Backbone as a printed PyTorch tensor [residue, N CA C, xyz], in Angstrom:
tensor([[[ 11.2300, 190.2080, 181.7190],
         [  9.8900, 189.8600, 181.2670],
         [  9.8000, 188.3560, 181.0580]],

        [[  8.7450, 187.7820, 181.5640],
         [  8.4950, 186.3510, 181.3920],
         [  7.1940, 186.1990, 180.6030]],

        [[  7.2750, 185.4490, 179.5110],
         [  6.0950, 185.1340, 178.7070],
         [  5.8110, 183.6550, 178.8820]],

        [[  4.5430, 183.3410, 179.1280],
         [  4.1670, 181.9410, 179.3300],
         [  2.6880, 181.7540, 179.0120]],

        [[  2.2890, 180.4750, 178.9470],
         [  0.8880, 180.1410, 178.7220],
         [  0.0520, 180.5970, 179.9100]],

        [[ -1.1050, 181.1650, 179.6240],
         [ -2.0280, 181.6020, 180.6790],
         [ -2.6140, 180.3950, 181.3920]],

        [[ -2.7840, 180.5300, 182.6960],
         [ -3.3730, 179.4950, 183.5180],
         [ -4.6010, 180.0620, 184.2250]],

        [[ -5.4530, 179.1740, 184.7050],
         [ -6.6930, 179.6100, 185.3500],
         [ -6.4400, 180.5760, 186.5110]],

        [[ -5.3540, 180.3540, 187.2490],
         [ -5.0750, 181.2400, 188.3890],
         [ -4.6330, 182.6400, 187.9500]],

        [[ -4.3950, 182.8570, 186.6560],
         [ -4.0280, 184.1800, 186.1340],
         [ -5.2430, 185.0660, 185.8620]],

        [[ -6.4180, 184.4940, 185.8610],
         [ -7.6070, 185.2260, 185.3830],
         [ -7.8560, 186.5080, 186.1620]],

        [[ -7.7260, 186.4900, 187.4730],
         [ -7.9800, 187.7150, 188.2540],
         [ -7.0540, 188.8430, 187.7960]],

        [[ -5.7670, 188.5390, 187.6150],
         [ -4.8240, 189.5640, 187.1700],
         [ -5.0790, 189.9710, 185.7150]],

        [[ -5.5140, 189.0280, 184.8960],
         [ -5.8580, 189.3580, 183.5120],
         [ -7.0050, 190.3730, 183.4970]],

        [[ -7.9800, 190.1550, 184.3610],
         [ -9.1160, 191.0810, 184.4350],
         [ -8.6630, 192.4720, 184.8790]],

        [[ -7.6990, 192.5390, 185.7900],
         [ -7.1620, 193.8350, 186.2210],
         [ -6.5600, 194.5660, 185.0270]],

        [[ -5.7230, 193.8720, 184.2690],
         [ -5.1060, 194.4820, 183.0820],
         [ -6.1890, 194.9210, 182.1040]],

        [[ -7.1850, 194.0850, 181.8910],
         [ -8.2650, 194.4030, 180.9430],
         [ -8.9660, 195.7010, 181.3130]],

        [[ -9.0990, 195.9660, 182.5990],
         [ -9.8150, 197.1610, 183.0480],
         [ -8.9230, 198.3980, 183.1690]],

        [[ -7.6010, 198.2220, 183.0130],
         [ -6.6830, 199.3560, 183.0610],
         [ -6.5430, 200.0700, 181.7180]],

        [[ -6.8750, 199.3820, 180.6290],
         [ -6.6390, 199.9570, 179.3070],
         [ -7.4780, 201.2100, 179.0890]],

        [[ -6.9270, 202.1010, 178.2760],
         [ -7.5870, 203.3840, 178.0010],
         [ -8.3830, 203.3540, 176.6930]],

        [[ -8.0760, 202.3960, 175.8130],
         [ -8.7890, 202.2380, 174.5380],
         [ -9.4510, 200.8690, 174.5280]],

        [[-10.4840, 200.7210, 173.6980],
         [-11.2190, 199.4500, 173.6250],
         [-11.6840, 199.0100, 175.0110]],

        [[-12.1830, 199.9800, 175.7730],
         [-12.6470, 199.6870, 177.1240],
         [-14.0160, 199.0030, 177.0740]],

        [[-14.3020, 198.2760, 178.1300],
         [-15.6130, 197.6350, 178.2480],
         [-16.6090, 198.6470, 178.8000]],

        [[-17.7660, 198.7290, 178.1780],
         [-18.8120, 199.6300, 178.6860],
         [-19.3350, 199.1290, 180.0330]],

        [[-19.2620, 197.8130, 180.2200],
         [-19.7200, 197.1900, 181.4570],
         [-18.7680, 196.0380, 181.7720]],

        [[-17.9770, 196.1480, 182.8640],
         [-17.0140, 195.0830, 183.1920],
         [-17.6420, 193.7020, 183.3550]],

        [[-18.9300, 193.6580, 183.6780],
         [-19.6010, 192.3700, 183.8560],
         [-19.8250, 191.6370, 182.5310]],

        [[-19.5460, 192.3040, 181.3980],
         [-19.7310, 191.6750, 180.0870],
         [-18.7460, 190.5300, 179.8430]],

        [[-17.6200, 190.5300, 180.5630],
         [-16.6200, 189.4730, 180.3980],
         [-16.3090, 188.8760, 181.7720]],

        [[-17.1640, 187.9600, 182.2320],
         [-16.9280, 187.3400, 183.5390],
         [-15.7560, 186.3450, 183.5040]],

        [[-15.2230, 186.0640, 184.6790],
         [-14.0930, 185.1410, 184.7980],
         [-14.3630, 183.8000, 184.1230]],

        [[-15.6050, 183.3210, 184.2360],
         [-15.9160, 182.0060, 183.6480],
         [-15.7320, 182.0220, 182.1300]],

        [[-15.9930, 183.1570, 181.4760],
         [-15.7810, 183.2580, 180.0270],
         [-14.2950, 183.2000, 179.6950]],

        [[-13.4850, 183.9010, 180.4850],
         [-12.0400, 183.8700, 180.2630],
         [-11.5340, 182.4450, 180.4320]],

        [[-11.9820, 181.7720, 181.4710],
         [-11.5750, 180.3820, 181.7150],
         [-11.9530, 179.4900, 180.5370]],

        [[-13.1380, 179.6660, 180.0140],
         [-13.6080, 178.8740, 178.8740],
         [-12.7130, 179.0980, 177.6420]],

        [[-12.3500, 180.3440, 177.4030],
         [-11.5290, 180.6470, 176.2380],
         [-10.1110, 180.1120, 176.3610]],

        [[ -9.5040, 180.1970, 177.5450],
         [ -8.1140, 179.7420, 177.6540],
         [ -7.9870, 178.2440, 177.8780]],

        [[ -9.0860, 177.5890, 178.2320],
         [ -8.9780, 176.1520, 178.5110],
         [ -9.7260, 175.2620, 177.5200]],

        [[-10.7420, 175.8020, 176.8320],
         [-11.5260, 174.9630, 175.9340],
         [-11.5970, 175.4800, 174.4950]],

        [[-11.8200, 176.7790, 174.3200],
         [-11.9980, 177.3220, 172.9630],
         [-10.6920, 177.6630, 172.2760]],

        [[ -9.6600, 177.8860, 173.0620],
         [ -8.4030, 178.3070, 172.4760],
         [ -7.2910, 178.2500, 173.4940]],

        [[ -6.5070, 179.3260, 173.5130],
         [ -5.3530, 179.3580, 174.4050],
         [ -5.0010, 180.8080, 174.6900]],

        [[ -4.3340, 181.0240, 175.8200],
         [ -3.9120, 182.3640, 176.1850],
         [ -2.4680, 182.3910, 176.6360]],

        [[ -1.8970, 183.5890, 176.6190],
         [ -0.5190, 183.8310, 177.0500],
         [ -0.5060, 185.0550, 177.9320]],

        [[  0.4640, 185.1110, 178.8380],
         [  0.6120, 186.2670, 179.7020],
         [  2.0620, 186.7250, 179.7020]],

        [[  2.2460, 187.9720, 180.0990],
         [  3.5740, 188.5280, 180.3320],
         [  3.6180, 188.9990, 181.7720]],

        [[  4.6770, 188.5910, 182.4650],
         [  4.8930, 189.0040, 183.8420],
         [  6.1610, 189.8430, 183.9300]],

        [[  6.1070, 190.8640, 184.7490],
         [  7.2790, 191.6680, 185.0700],
         [  7.3370, 191.7410, 186.5900]],

        [[  8.4250, 191.2410, 187.1580],
         [  8.5970, 191.2230, 188.6180],
         [  7.3870, 190.6090, 189.3220]],

        [[  6.8900, 189.5120, 188.7880],
         [  5.7760, 188.7880, 189.3960],
         [  4.4040, 189.3900, 189.1610]],

        [[  4.3470, 190.5160, 188.4490],
         [  3.0670, 191.1780, 188.1560],
         [  2.6830, 190.9050, 186.7130]],

        [[  1.4370, 190.4990, 186.4990],
         [  0.9450, 190.2770, 185.1450],
         [  0.6910, 191.6450, 184.5100]],

        [[  1.3200, 191.8940, 183.3410],
         [  1.2150, 193.2130, 182.7090],
         [  0.6090, 193.1540, 181.3080]],

        [[  0.3420, 191.9590, 180.8060],
         [ -0.2820, 191.8330, 179.4930],
         [ -0.7350, 190.4080, 179.2570]],

        [[ -1.6920, 190.2700, 178.3300],
         [ -2.1620, 188.9320, 177.9910],
         [ -2.7910, 188.9330, 176.6020]],

        [[ -2.8260, 187.7500, 176.0240],
         [ -3.5010, 187.5540, 174.7440],
         [ -4.2480, 186.2280, 174.7900]],

        [[ -5.3650, 186.1780, 174.0430],
         [ -6.1820, 184.9570, 173.9760],
         [ -6.6750, 184.8050, 172.5390]],

        [[ -6.5390, 183.5970, 172.0170],
         [ -7.0680, 183.3090, 170.6820],
         [ -8.1050, 182.2040, 170.7740]],

        [[ -9.1490, 182.3520, 170.0000],
         [-10.2520, 181.4030, 169.9320],
         [-10.0320, 180.5260, 168.7030]],

        [[ -9.5700, 179.3140, 168.9350],
         [ -9.2670, 178.3950, 167.8360],
         [-10.5380, 177.9430, 167.1260]],

        [[-11.6090, 177.7520, 167.8640],
         [-12.8500, 177.2440, 167.2770],
         [-13.5180, 178.2570, 166.3550]],

        [[-13.5680, 179.5240, 166.7880],
         [-14.1960, 180.5590, 165.9630],
         [-13.1950, 181.3330, 165.1160]],

        [[-11.9270, 180.9120, 165.1750],
         [-10.8650, 181.5070, 164.3460],
         [-10.7830, 183.0110, 164.5380]],

        [[-10.6830, 183.4190, 165.8110],
         [-10.6270, 184.8560, 166.0880],
         [ -9.7540, 185.1640, 167.3050]],

        [[ -9.1710, 186.3610, 167.2760],
         [ -8.4460, 186.8630, 168.4350],
         [ -9.4990, 187.3650, 169.4100]],

        [[ -9.4720, 186.8510, 170.6130],
         [-10.4590, 187.2310, 171.6090],
         [ -9.9670, 188.3770, 172.4770]],

        [[ -8.6420, 188.4470, 172.7020],
         [ -8.1120, 189.5150, 173.5530],
         [ -6.6190, 189.6930, 173.3290]],

        [[ -6.1860, 190.9390, 173.4130],
         [ -4.7630, 191.2900, 173.4720],
         [ -4.7020, 192.6400, 174.1680]],

        [[ -4.2370, 192.6210, 175.4210],
         [ -4.2100, 193.8270, 176.2310],
         [ -2.9100, 193.9260, 177.0050]],

        [[ -2.4170, 195.1590, 177.1280],
         [ -1.1970, 195.4350, 177.8830],
         [ -1.4950, 196.5920, 178.8300]],

        [[ -1.0530, 196.4570, 180.0580],
         [ -1.1640, 197.5290, 181.0440],
         [ -0.5430, 198.7880, 180.4310]],

        [[ -1.2650, 199.9120, 180.4140],
         [ -0.7380, 201.1370, 179.7950],
         [  0.6230, 201.5750, 180.3360]],

        [[  0.9300, 201.2450, 181.5960],
         [  2.2390, 201.5930, 182.1520],
         [  3.3700, 200.8070, 181.4940]],

        [[  3.0370, 199.7270, 180.7930],
         [  4.0460, 198.8830, 180.1530],
         [  3.9390, 198.9150, 178.6260]],

        [[  3.1990, 199.8930, 178.1120],
         [  3.0270, 200.0310, 176.6660],
         [  4.3540, 200.4170, 176.0110]],

        [[  4.4440, 200.1150, 174.7200],
         [  5.6040, 200.5050, 173.9100],
         [  6.9010, 199.8320, 174.3580]],

        [[  6.8030, 198.6420, 174.9260],
         [  7.9900, 197.9020, 175.3570],
         [  8.1260, 196.5670, 174.6220]],

        [[  7.2910, 196.3590, 173.5990],
         [  7.3580, 195.1290, 172.8310],
         [  6.5270, 193.9850, 173.4000]],

        [[  5.8210, 194.2270, 174.4830],
         [  5.0280, 193.1710, 175.1280],
         [  3.8710, 192.7390, 174.2300]],

        [[  3.1330, 193.6890, 173.6930],
         [  2.0140, 193.3530, 172.8160],
         [  2.4690, 192.5970, 171.5880]],

        [[  3.5760, 193.0200, 171.0150],
         [  4.1000, 192.3650, 169.8110],
         [  4.5010, 190.9150, 170.1100]],

        [[  5.1430, 190.6950, 171.2510],
         [  5.5540, 189.3330, 171.6150],
         [  4.3340, 188.4600, 171.9120]],

        [[  3.3590, 188.9990, 172.6590],
         [  2.1430, 188.2310, 172.9380],
         [  1.4180, 187.8940, 171.6350]],

        [[  1.3850, 188.8450, 170.7180],
         [  0.7570, 188.6260, 169.4100],
         [  1.4890, 187.5130, 168.6560]],

        [[  2.8000, 187.5610, 168.6390],
         [  3.5850, 186.5350, 167.9310],
         [  3.3780, 185.1500, 168.5190]],

        [[  3.3910, 185.0440, 169.8390],
         [  3.1590, 183.7440, 170.4790],
         [  1.7970, 183.1870, 170.0860]],

        [[  0.7950, 184.0520, 170.1370],
         [ -0.5820, 183.6590, 169.8350],
         [ -0.7200, 183.2220, 168.3760]],

        [[ -0.1770, 184.0100, 167.4670],
         [ -0.3460, 183.6980, 166.0480],
         [  0.5110, 182.5000, 165.6270]],

        [[  1.7030, 182.3810, 166.1750],
         [  2.5200, 181.1960, 165.8750],
         [  1.7840, 179.9300, 166.3130]],

        [[  1.1880, 179.9570, 167.4980],
         [  0.4480, 178.7900, 167.9790],
         [ -0.7600, 178.5270, 167.0930]],

        [[ -1.5390, 179.5640, 166.8040],
         [ -2.7380, 179.4010, 165.9850],
         [ -2.3920, 178.7770, 164.6360]],

        [[ -1.4430, 179.3650, 163.9310],
         [ -1.1080, 178.8630, 162.6030],
         [ -0.3490, 177.5350, 162.6620]],

        [[  0.1170, 177.1450, 163.8200],
         [  0.6550, 175.7990, 164.0080],
         [ -0.4590, 174.7630, 164.1350]],

        [[ -1.6550, 175.2150, 164.5060],
         [ -2.8160, 174.3370, 164.6640],
         [ -3.6350, 174.2390, 163.3790]],

        [[ -3.7680, 175.3760, 162.6930],
         [ -4.5910, 175.4330, 161.4830],
         [ -4.0830, 176.5560, 160.5880]],

        [[ -4.4590, 176.4750, 159.3280],
         [ -4.0020, 177.4730, 158.3540],
         [ -5.1350, 178.3940, 157.9070]],

        [[ -6.2730, 178.3220, 158.5930],
         [ -7.4180, 179.1630, 158.2510],
         [ -7.1650, 180.6140, 158.6260]],

        [[ -7.7290, 181.5040, 157.8460],
         [ -7.6900, 182.9280, 158.1360],
         [ -8.2780, 183.1750, 159.5220]],

        [[ -7.7230, 184.1420, 160.2250],
         [ -8.1910, 184.5100, 161.5540],
         [ -8.6940, 185.9590, 161.5090]],

        [[ -9.6670, 186.2840, 162.3560],
         [-10.2520, 187.6280, 162.3640],
         [-10.1860, 188.2370, 163.7600]],

        [[-10.3860, 189.5450, 163.8080],
         [-10.5330, 190.2560, 165.0740],
         [-11.2590, 191.5590, 164.8090]],

        [[-11.7500, 192.1610, 165.8600],
         [-12.3810, 193.4730, 165.7690],
         [-11.7350, 194.4140, 166.7620]],

        [[-11.5600, 195.6660, 166.3440],
         [-11.0260, 196.6790, 167.2480],
         [-11.6150, 198.0340, 166.8920]],

        [[-11.6460, 198.9140, 167.8680],
         [-12.2080, 200.2450, 167.6490],
         [-11.3690, 201.0230, 166.6370]],

        [[-12.0280, 201.8290, 165.8110],
         [-11.2870, 202.6340, 164.8280],
         [-10.5150, 203.7720, 165.4930]],

        [[ -9.4840, 204.2110, 164.7840],
         [ -8.6700, 205.3570, 165.2240],
         [ -8.0440, 205.1440, 166.5930]],

        [[ -7.5400, 203.9400, 166.8180],
         [ -6.8850, 203.6110, 168.0840],
         [ -5.4700, 203.1200, 167.7980]],

        [[ -4.6750, 203.0610, 168.8540],
         [ -3.3350, 202.4800, 168.7110],
         [ -3.4450, 201.0160, 168.2940]],

        [[ -4.4950, 200.3330, 168.7640],
         [ -4.6950, 198.9270, 168.4030],
         [ -4.8770, 198.7840, 166.8970]],

        [[ -5.6380, 199.6720, 166.2930],
         [ -5.8370, 199.6170, 164.8410],
         [ -4.4890, 199.7060, 164.1250]],

        [[ -3.6730, 200.6530, 164.5240],
         [ -2.3530, 200.8100, 163.9000],
         [ -1.4590, 199.6000, 164.1870]],

        [[ -1.5170, 199.0930, 165.4100],
         [ -0.7220, 197.9330, 165.7980],
         [ -1.0120, 196.7460, 164.8920]],

        [[ -2.3010, 196.4310, 164.7020],
         [ -2.6420, 195.2570, 163.8960],
         [ -2.2280, 195.4400, 162.4370]],

        [[ -2.3410, 196.6300, 161.9220],
         [ -1.8870, 196.8680, 160.5460],
         [ -0.3880, 196.6090, 160.4420]],

        [[  0.3720, 197.0450, 161.4290],
         [  1.8210, 196.8180, 161.4190],
         [  2.1740, 195.3370, 161.5440]],

        [[  1.2830, 194.5510, 162.1250],
         [  1.5260, 193.1080, 162.2740],
         [  1.0720, 192.3090, 161.0530]],

        [[  0.6080, 193.0000, 160.0150],
         [  0.2460, 192.3120, 158.7730],
         [ -1.2310, 192.0610, 158.5700]],

        [[ -2.0760, 192.5210, 159.4820],
         [ -3.5230, 192.3470, 159.3490],
         [ -4.0550, 193.3010, 158.2820]],

        [[ -5.1420, 192.8940, 157.6100],
         [ -5.7740, 193.7530, 156.6120],
         [ -7.2190, 194.0250, 157.0050]],

        [[ -7.6590, 195.2460, 156.7190],
         [ -9.0440, 195.6100, 157.0160],
         [ -9.9710, 194.8370, 156.0870]],

        [[-11.0630, 194.3280, 156.6740],
         [-11.9950, 193.5050, 155.9000],
         [-13.4410, 193.9510, 156.0930]],

        [[-13.6390, 195.1610, 156.6140],
         [-14.9950, 195.6540, 156.7950],
         [-15.2050, 196.2390, 158.1720]],

        [[-16.4820, 196.4610, 158.4730],
         [-16.8790, 197.0400, 159.7610],
         [-17.9360, 196.1230, 160.3780]],

        [[-17.7600, 195.8060, 161.6530],
         [-18.7620, 195.0250, 162.3720],
         [-19.9580, 195.9240, 162.7140]],

        [[-21.1260, 195.3220, 162.9840],
         [-22.3080, 196.1220, 163.3280],
         [-22.0970, 197.0670, 164.5220]],

        [[-21.1820, 196.7070, 165.4370],
         [-20.9250, 197.5600, 166.6010],
         [-19.9710, 198.7110, 166.2890]],

        [[-19.5470, 198.8220, 165.0200],
         [-18.6640, 199.9090, 164.6060],
         [-17.1890, 199.5730, 164.6430]],

        [[-16.8350, 198.4090, 165.1790],
         [-15.4300, 198.0120, 165.2020],
         [-14.9630, 197.6530, 163.7960]],

        [[-13.6800, 197.8580, 163.5590],
         [-13.0730, 197.4590, 162.2920],
         [-12.8270, 195.9590, 162.3350]],

        [[-13.2110, 195.2780, 161.2740],
         [-12.9180, 193.8470, 161.1500],
         [-11.5800, 193.7180, 160.4310]],

        [[-10.6700, 192.9970, 161.0640],
         [ -9.3720, 192.7050, 160.4770],
         [ -9.2650, 191.2150, 160.2130]],

        [[ -8.5020, 190.8650, 159.1920],
         [ -8.2200, 189.4640, 158.8660],
         [ -6.7150, 189.2850, 158.7100]],

        [[ -6.2650, 188.0800, 159.0350],
         [ -4.8650, 187.7120, 158.8330],
         [ -4.8360, 186.2980, 158.2660]],

        [[ -4.2410, 186.1730, 157.0970],
         [ -4.1100, 184.8610, 156.4720],
         [ -2.7980, 184.2170, 156.9010]],

        [[ -2.7500, 182.9040, 156.7730],
         [ -1.5150, 182.1770, 157.0670],
         [ -0.3790, 182.6970, 156.1950]],

        [[ -0.6640, 182.9450, 154.9350],
         [  0.3650, 183.4160, 154.0050],
         [  0.9400, 184.7640, 154.4350]],

        [[  0.0590, 185.6880, 154.8320],
         [  0.5410, 186.9980, 155.2850],
         [  1.3630, 186.8790, 156.5600]],

        [[  0.9290, 186.0060, 157.4700],
         [  1.6740, 185.8140, 158.7170],
         [  3.0370, 185.2010, 158.4220]],

        [[  3.0740, 184.1810, 157.5890],
         [  4.3400, 183.5340, 157.2570],
         [  5.2940, 184.5240, 156.5920]],

        [[  4.7820, 185.3250, 155.6960],
         [  5.6070, 186.3300, 155.0130],
         [  6.1530, 187.3530, 156.0260]],

        [[  5.3080, 187.7890, 156.9420],
         [  5.7130, 188.7620, 157.9640],
         [  6.7880, 188.1570, 158.8490]],

        [[  6.6180, 186.9030, 159.2400],
         [  7.5860, 186.2270, 160.1000],
         [  8.9330, 186.0740, 159.3940]],

        [[  8.8930, 185.7120, 158.1000],
         [ 10.1340, 185.5490, 157.3350],
         [ 10.8840, 186.8670, 157.1820]],

        [[ 10.1560, 187.9510, 157.0810],
         [ 10.7980, 189.2510, 156.8890],
         [ 11.4740, 189.7430, 158.1700]],

        [[ 11.2040, 189.0900, 159.3120],
         [ 11.8130, 189.5080, 160.5820],
         [ 12.8230, 188.4970, 161.1070]],

        [[ 13.2180, 187.5620, 160.2560],
         [ 14.1910, 186.5420, 160.6940],
         [ 15.5870, 187.0710, 160.5580]]])
């Protein structure tokens, strides 16, 4: 497995992974065009990818300006292999290296993603109007979680 910073030429494969997921699916794939992904990984924040044998199998993107996780997806065929956890760690280490502000994200309730974020130290902070659970992660909680795994 190779983990690295996402580049513009990765966007097509990132979109493939995004559309393979079984949970938190897009109702309309056109809702997240390539230009939006490019904007997030090059101007609003940063992204990371995981490759296995030259195939992109997961990615994460954080929005530094709006202090939110924009994406974290893993090809279902590569689930439960630690890819999501590593992408999450890379993303959060970078974010908290830039700023110490609390970060948020939204995910559908009763999903593996909900359980995943709780295990990574995120706390529930309400419900968004679209029904997604709002999660928050403070710098202190992230630092404590990181120290407990050293």
